[in-house]
N, C-alpha and C positions, 0 to 999 in steps of 0.2 A: 225887801225880800229880793234875793238874787234871782236873776233871770235864768231859766233853765238853758243849758247848752243845747245846740241843735244837733240832731241826729238825722241824716238823710238816708233813706232806704230806696235804692234803685231797683225798680221792678220792670218786668217786660210789658205788662198791659194793665188796663184798669181793673180787669176781673180779679187781679191778685189782691186788691184791697180786701175783698170779702174773706179771703183765706187767711190773711196775715194780720189784719188790723186788731183783732181781739187778743192775739198772742203778744205782739211786739210791745204793746203798752205795758204789759206785765213784766216783760224782760228788761225794758229800759224806762222805769217809772220816773227817773230823775232827769229825763231828756224831753225836749220839745221835738216831736217826731214829724218828719215830712216824708212823703212818698214822691219820688221823681219817676215818671213813667218814661221809659227809654225803649223804644221799639228797635227791632233788629234791622228793619229795612230803612230806606233813605227818607225818613220822616223828620228826624232832628238834624242829622248830618248826612251829606252825600258827597260823592267824589267831586273834587275840584280840578277839572281839566284845564290846562293852559289854553288860552285863546290865541296867544301869539305863537304861531307855528313857524314863522319866518326864521330861518337859520337852523331849524331842527332837522336832523337826519332821520329818515324813516327806513325801516321800522324804529320806533322810538320807545325806549324802556326807561322807566323812572319809578321812584318810590311814590306810593299813593299820597295825594294831598286831599284835604277835606274842607268842606265849608258848610255853614248852616243852611238847612233847607227851610226857608220861611223864617218865622220868628223864633226867638229863644225863650218864649214864654208860653204858658198854657199847659205845662206838663207837671207842675208842682202842686201837690195837695198836702194840706195840713191835717194831721190826725189829732183829734181831741175828743175825749169821752167816747172813744171807740167809733167815732164818726169822722168821715173825711170831707174836707171842703176845699175846692179849687182856690188857689191863690194867684196873685199877680207876680210872684217872684219869678225871676229868670233862672234858668238852669245854672248859669254861671254864678249868680249871686248866692243862691242857696247852697251850692257846693262849697263856695269859698267861706261861707259862714259856718260850715259843719265842723263840729268837734270830731265826729265819727261819720264815716260813709260805709254803708253796708250794701253789698250786692246780694239780692235775695231772689233767686230764680232758678229754674231748671237750665241746664246748659245745652241748648239746642244749637243748630247751625247759625253762625254769625252773631250769637248773643254775647259771647265773651268779648269779641272785638268791638261790638257796639258800646259796651261798657267802657272799654279801654279808650276808644275815640272820644266818648263823652268826657271822661276824666282829663285826657290830654288837651282837648280843645278848651275845656272850661278852666283848668287849673294851670296849664302850662308847666313851668318849672317848679311849682310848689311841691314840697315834699309829699310823698304818697304813702307814708307808713301808717296812715290812719284808716286803711281799708280793711273791712271784714267781709267774708264770703259765707253765705248760707245756701246750701244746695239740698233742699228737701227731696226725698225720693218720690214723693207724691203729695197730693193736697190733703192727705189724711192728717188730722190734727196731731196724732202721735209723731208722724214723720216731721211735721213742721216744728213741733216743740223740740224734737231731738236735734234738728239742724240749728235752731236758735240757741240751744244750750251747748252746742259743740261747734262754735264758730271757727272758721278757718282764716288764715292770713292771706296776704296777697301772693304768697308762694305756694298756695294750695295746688298740688300736682294735677288735680282734676281740672281746675280752672286753667292752669298753664298749658295743659295738653289741648284743651279746646281752643285756647287763644292761639296756639301754634297752628292748628288746622285752619282757623278763621283768617289768620294773618296771611297764610299762603294763598288761600282762596281769594281774598280781597286784592292781593298783589297781582294775581293772574287776571282777575276781572278788570281791574283798573287799566292795566296795560292792553288787554285784549280790546276793551271798549274804545279806548282812545285811538288805537291804531285802526280799528274797524271803522270808526267814524270818518277817518281821513282816507283810508286806502280802499274802502269799498264804495266811496262816494261816486267815483267815476262810473262804476258798473251800474249803480242805482240810477244815476242820471241818464245813462244811455238807454236803460230800460224804462225810462220815464216814471220812475218811482219817486214821487215828489213829496211824500209825507215827511216833513222835516224832523219829527220826533222819532222816526224809525231808526233803530240801531240794530245791526246784526250782533247781538250778544252771543256768547259762546254756545249756549243751548239753542237759541233761536236759529243760528246759522246751521248747526248740525241737524236740527229738525227740518229746516228748509230742504237740505239735501235728502233727508230721509223721506220727505213727501214727494220727491221728484217723480216717482213712477206710480204714485197712488192717485186714485180718483174716488169721488163719492165717499170721502172719509168724514167721520163725525168728530165732534169734540171729545166724545168718550174714547174714540180711537187714539186721538192725540194724547189724552191723559194716560192711556195704557202704554203708549210708546215712551213717553217721558219718564213715567214712574218705573217702568221695567226696561230701561235702556239696555240693549244687547251690543256688546262690543265683539271683538274677535276672540276673546278669552285669554289674551296675553296680559291683560291688566285687571286690577280689581273691578268687579262688577258693581256698578252704582247707578242709581237713577237720580232724578232731580225732582224736588217738589214742584208740582204743576202750578203754573200761574195762568189765570185766565187772560192776562195781558198778552200772552203769546199769540193766541188766536186773534184777539182784538187788534193787536198791532199789525199782524200780517194782513188782516182784512182792511184796516185803515190805509195801509200802504198800497193796497190793490194787488198784493202778491197772491192771495187766495181769495175766493169769493163764494158766498152762499149760493148753492145750486138749486135751492128751493125744494129739495127732495126730503128734507128732514122735518122735525117738529120743533115747537118753540123751545123746549128744554134740551134738544139734541139736534141741532142743525147739522146739515151735511154740506161739505165743501169740495171744491176742485181748485187746482192751481189755475190762476187766471192767465189770460194771454200775456199780460205784462210779466207775470211770474215765470212763465215758460221762456219768455224772451230773456229774462234776467240770467238764466243759466248759461247763456252764450258768453256772458261777460264775467263769469265766476270761474276761477281756476278749479278744475276737478280735484286737484291735489289738496284743496282746502277742505275736502270732505274727509273727516277723520272720526269714525264711529268709536274709536278708542279714546277720544279726547277727555270725556268724563272720567274714565278709568285712570288715565295718565294724571289728571289733576288730583284725584284722590291719592295716588301714589306719591305725588310731589308733596301734598299736604302732610302725609304721614312721615315723610323724610325731611321736612323743613327744619332748619334753613339750609341743610347740606344740598338740597335739591334745587336751590335757587338758580345756580348757573345753568343747570339742565333746562329749567323752565324758561330762562331767558333765551337760550339757543332755540328752543322750540318756537317761541313767539316770533323771534327774528326770522327763522326759516319759514314759518307759516305765512307771515305777511309778505315776505320776499317773493314767495310763489305767486301771490296775487299781483304784486307789482310787476313781476316779469311777464306774467300771463297777459295783463292789460297792455304792457309795452309791446309785446309781440303782436297782439290783436290789432293795435292801432297802426303798427308798421304795415302789417299785411293788408289792412283795409284802406290804407292811404296811398297804396301803389297806383 
């Protein structure tokens, strides 16, 4: 008896099994079906920053590089008799064995590029014409069946539009984070911020400036600021999904501190002495409440906006370099 060809269905999270497993086996009865759980965050793949910075000119702009985060196993599940069982297959091996690859998920922020990176890192130059895309409008069985029976190709305009937005976002984040790690290091050191895992990411930096004149603020206050970010009105208004790591990292770095006035599920914070001192070493020109709106506009206009984004990043980090240079000259007199 001939072995069934492999079909790999890439999904966002484990919960998707329950919604899709009963339907996909009926759609592809002649295939051996595997689910590959591919998250949008840095769980399978993360940015790969160069460690050798000798000879680099800063600010430094480059195309994003990726590397595996941990093991390449533990994400592949086999579907049989409408039940799923975890396998020992690696992402790479199961994708290379697939006759068909199906991306089956909603298209939220960073999901399209998470799929693209998974494919590129796993398959390299192997032909990619065997992709199918299913984008159900909801978890309703009718919508799921409709998407399964109306599969899209890799040129699906909805997927390509989200991939464009994600590509621009990741390009900005890669270059912002890399330059931030290098060019804010001196300021952090002078302020005695020694938490080595702390990075001024784009939103954390702007949140830091936003908190400068606040005191006795709660995590709920921070959530409201981040979700309902207000710019000057010159750019599209956009907030950011709140991450609890924002408060956690600022606390671990000693930049903010629990003032003891809150309750367990809604603590209250103040800028710490180290945090207040850190402002002395940060260029005020790096405060840009329009940065989220600018990024959204660049995403919408990608790739034509790439040069403008590059100029912004170079100008942004040059301001910090010049500020620290001037500060050091003045204080070494």
